[in-house]
C-alpha positions in Angstrom: -23.4 -6.5 15.9 -21.5 -4.1 17.6 -20.5 -1.4 14.7 -18.1 0.8 16.4 -14.3 -1.1 15.7 -12.0 -0.3 19.1 -8.4 1.1 18.4 -7.0 -2.3 18.3 -9.4 -3.5 15.8 -8.6 -0.7 13.6 -5.2 -1.3 13.6 -5.5 -4.8 12.8 -8.0 -3.5 9.8 -5.8 -1.0 9.0 -3.2 -4.1 8.5 -5.5 -6.7 6.9 -7.1 -3.9 4.5 -3.4 -2.9 3.3 -2.5 -6.6 2.9 -5.4 -6.8 0.8 -4.4 -3.8 -1.7 -1.1 -5.1 -1.7 -2.2 -8.6 -3.4 -4.9 -6.5 -5.9 -1.8 -4.8 -7.1 0.6 -7.7 -7.7 -2.5 -9.9 -8.9 -2.9 -6.9 -11.2 0.1 -7.4 -12.8 -0.3 -10.9 -13.8 -3.2 -9.6 -16.0 -2.0 -10.5 -20.0 -3.7 -11.6 -23.0 -3.7 -15.5 -23.0 -3.4 -15.8 -18.9 -6.6 -18.1 -17.9 -8.8 -16.6 -14.3 -7.7 -19.9 -12.5 -3.9 -18.8 -13.5 -4.8 -15.4 -11.5 -6.6 -17.3 -9.1 -4.0 -19.4 -8.2 -1.0 -16.8 -8.3 -3.5 -15.1 -5.8 -3.7 -17.7 -3.2 0.2 -18.3 -3.3 0.5 -14.4 -2.5 -2.0 -15.2 0.3 -0.1 -18.0 1.9 3.3 -16.5 1.1 1.5 -13.3 2.8 0.6 -15.3 6.0 -3.1 -14.7 5.3 -6.3 -16.5 3.7 -8.8 -16.1 1.2 -12.0 -14.1 3.2 -13.7 -16.1 -0.1 -12.9 -19.0 -0.5 -15.2 -21.9 0.9 -18.0 -18.3 2.0 -21.2 -19.8 1.5 -19.4 -22.7 -0.5 -17.5 -20.4 -3.1 -14.9 -21.7 -4.7 -12.6 -19.2 -6.0 -9.3 -17.6 -3.9 -10.3 -14.3 -5.6 -13.2 -13.3 -7.2 -12.3 -12.7 -10.8 -14.8 -11.2 -13.5 -14.1 -10.4 -17.4 -16.2 -8.0 -19.4 -20.0 -8.5 -19.2 -19.7 -10.4 -15.7 -20.8 -7.9 -13.1 -19.0 -9.5 -9.8 -18.9 -13.6 -8.4 -16.5 -14.3 -11.1 -14.7 -17.8 -10.3 -11.5 -18.3 -12.0 -11.4 -21.0 -14.9 -10.2 -21.7 -18.4 -11.3 -18.6 -19.8 -8.3 -16.6 -21.2 -8.1 -13.5 -20.8 -8.3 -11.4 -24.0 -6.4 -7.6 -25.2 -8.9 -5.1 -24.6 -11.3 -7.0 -21.9 -11.9 -5.1 -18.7 -11.0 -7.3 -15.5 -12.8 -6.7 -12.3 -10.1 -8.5 -9.5 -11.8 -8.5 -6.0 -9.4 -9.7 -3.2 -10.7 -10.2 0.6 -7.6 -11.6 2.8 -8.3 -12.6 6.4 -5.5 -11.8 8.6 -5.3 -11.8 12.6 -9.3 -12.7 12.7 -9.9 -9.3 10.8 -10.9 -8.9 7.0 -9.5 -6.5 4.3 -11.7 -6.0 1.2 -11.3 -4.0 -2.2 -11.9 -4.2 -6.0 -10.9 -3.0 -9.0 -11.8 -3.4 -12.8 -8.6 -3.1 -14.5 -8.2 -2.5 -18.6 -6.1 -4.7 -20.5 -4.6 -3.2 -23.6 -6.4 -0.2 -24.8 -10.3 0.1 -24.9 -12.9 1.8 -26.4 -13.4 5.5 -25.3 -17.0 4.3 -23.8 -15.4 1.5 -21.7 -12.7 3.5 -20.2 -15.8 6.1 -19.0 -17.5 3.3 -17.7 -14.5 2.5 -15.5 -13.9 6.1 -14.8 -17.1 7.3 -14.2 -17.3 4.0 -11.6 -14.1 4.8 -10.1 -15.0 8.0 -9.1 -18.8 7.1 -8.3 -16.7 5.4 -5.3 -14.7 8.4 -4.5 -18.2 10.9 -4.3 -19.5 8.3 -2.1 -16.3 7.9 0.4 -16.4 12.4 0.4 -19.9 11.9 2.3 -18.3 9.6 4.9 -18.5 11.6 7.9 -18.9 11.3 11.8 -22.7 11.9 12.4 -24.2 12.2 8.9 -26.4 9.5 7.4 -25.6 6.8 5.3 -28.1 7.5 2.9 -26.4 10.5 1.8 -23.3 7.7 0.7 -25.6 6.1 -1.4 -27.0 8.6 -2.6 -23.7 10.1 -4.1 -23.1 7.0 -5.5 -26.3 7.4 -8.3 -26.0 10.7 -8.7 -22.2 10.4 -10.2 -23.6 7.1 -11.9 -27.6 7.9 -13.2 -25.7 11.8 -14.3 -23.6 10.0 -17.1 -25.8 7.8 -18.2 -25.0 4.4 -17.0 -26.9 1.6 -14.3 -26.3 1.0 -11.1 -26.8 -3.0 -10.4 -29.2 -3.2 -7.6 -29.3 -6.8 -6.3 -25.5 -6.2 -4.9 -25.2 -4.0 -2.4 -21.9 -2.7 0.0 -21.4 -3.9 3.8 -20.2 -3.2 6.9 -16.1 -5.4 7.7 -14.6 -6.0 9.9 -14.3 -9.2 12.0 -17.0 -11.1 9.0 -16.7 -10.1 5.6 -20.7 -9.3 5.4 -21.5 -6.9 8.9 -23.9 -4.1 9.2 -25.1 -1.9 8.0 -25.9 -3.2 4.4 -24.8 -0.1 2.2 -26.8 0.3 -1.3 -25.3 2.3 -4.6 -29.0 4.1 -4.8 -31.4 5.7 -2.9 -33.6 3.6 -0.7 -36.3 4.5 1.9 -34.9 3.8 5.4 -31.3 4.2 4.6 -30.8 6.5 7.8 -28.1 4.7 9.9 -26.1 7.6 11.4 -22.4 7.0 10.8 -19.9 6.8 14.1 -16.5 7.2 14.1 -14.7 3.7 14.4 -17.0 2.3 11.5 -15.5 0.4 8.9 -17.4 -0.2 5.4 -16.7 -1.4 2.3 -18.4 0.7 -0.4 -18.6 -1.1 -4.0 -20.6 0.6 -6.8 -21.2 -1.8 -9.6 -22.1 -0.2 -12.7 -23.3 -1.6 -15.8 -23.0 0.3 -19.6 -26.5 -0.9 -20.4 -29.2 -1.8 -18.3 -29.2 -2.6 -14.7 -30.6 -6.3 -15.2 -28.4 -9.1 -14.2 -28.5 -12.3 -13.9 -26.6 -15.1 -12.2 -25.1 -18.4 -14.3 -25.3 -21.6 -14.0 -22.5 -22.1 -11.5 -24.6 -20.2 -8.8 -22.3 -17.9 -8.7 -21.4 -15.5 -11.3 -23.0 -12.5 -12.2 -23.7 -11.2 -15.5 -25.2 -8.5 -17.1 -29.0 -9.3 -18.8 -27.8 -7.3 -21.9 -24.6 -8.9 -22.1 -22.8 -4.9 -21.9 -19.8 -4.3 -20.0 -19.6 -3.8 -16.0 -17.2 -2.4 -13.5 -16.8 -2.5 -10.0 -14.7 -0.7 -7.2 -13.9 -1.2 -4.1 -12.7 0.3 -1.1 -12.7 -0.6 2.8 -13.1 3.3 4.5 -12.7 3.9 8.3 -15.4 6.5 10.0 -13.3 8.9 11.8 -14.3 12.1 13.6 -12.4 14.3 10.4 -11.9 13.1 7.2 -12.3 9.4 6.4 -8.9 7.3 6.1 -9.8 4.9 2.7 -7.7 1.3 4.3 -7.2 0.2 0.7 -5.9 2.9 -0.8 -3.4 2.4 -3.7 -1.7 4.4 -6.0 -1.5 1.9 -9.1 -4.8 0.0 -9.5 -7.4 2.6 -10.9 -9.6 2.9 -13.9 -6.6 4.3 -15.7 -4.4 1.7 -15.5 -3.7 -0.4 -18.3 -1.8 -3.4 -18.4 0.2 -5.2 -21.4 
């Protein structure tokens, strides 16, 4: 697979990523006590339909949701259901859309109301780890530097990194090479080149790193039921500063919804 996008392909990536971020922000405004995660999923589906794109997740390896929506101890791949959001929950929205043949992929964990200081710190550190990693995205640098930046930020703050799931390249397909672990691994030495588009996504647990998959074969939860956070941006490698294709102002760990 050619990892380098053409100028025309990058423009299409910009459009799909901008749309994914816009939908994430609109969906985040719907998070409120009493709303079910299924209602949130269906609202996201309607936004995608209205925008003329489609979900990158629905039907992917038989995934049944339009977005991944994960609450509290759910790490990733949560499926919309009758579960009602409660005041004080943290909700991860993972949005993937396909527009004009290219995927935009982004995620954020959002507090509903006021959360404890420990939970807020988990969100802040996870988001900061993402940005520390993005700072390392430079033409000619090694991918291992990106991975190490996440690990250093997370573990220096006393949290745990999920190791079973990693970031990835993204473009015409939801998951492309390279894989992007959130920790140091032997052999993570790919040299980054301008034109690569990378989905960098720390998944961080307040407690132990261990996770398990529920009986629905999708939802990943922390083994010790501790809270988990997940932030993701799609990033373009350039000759200079990295370009965050899914940049947004509102949906950060500092946002508290009603």
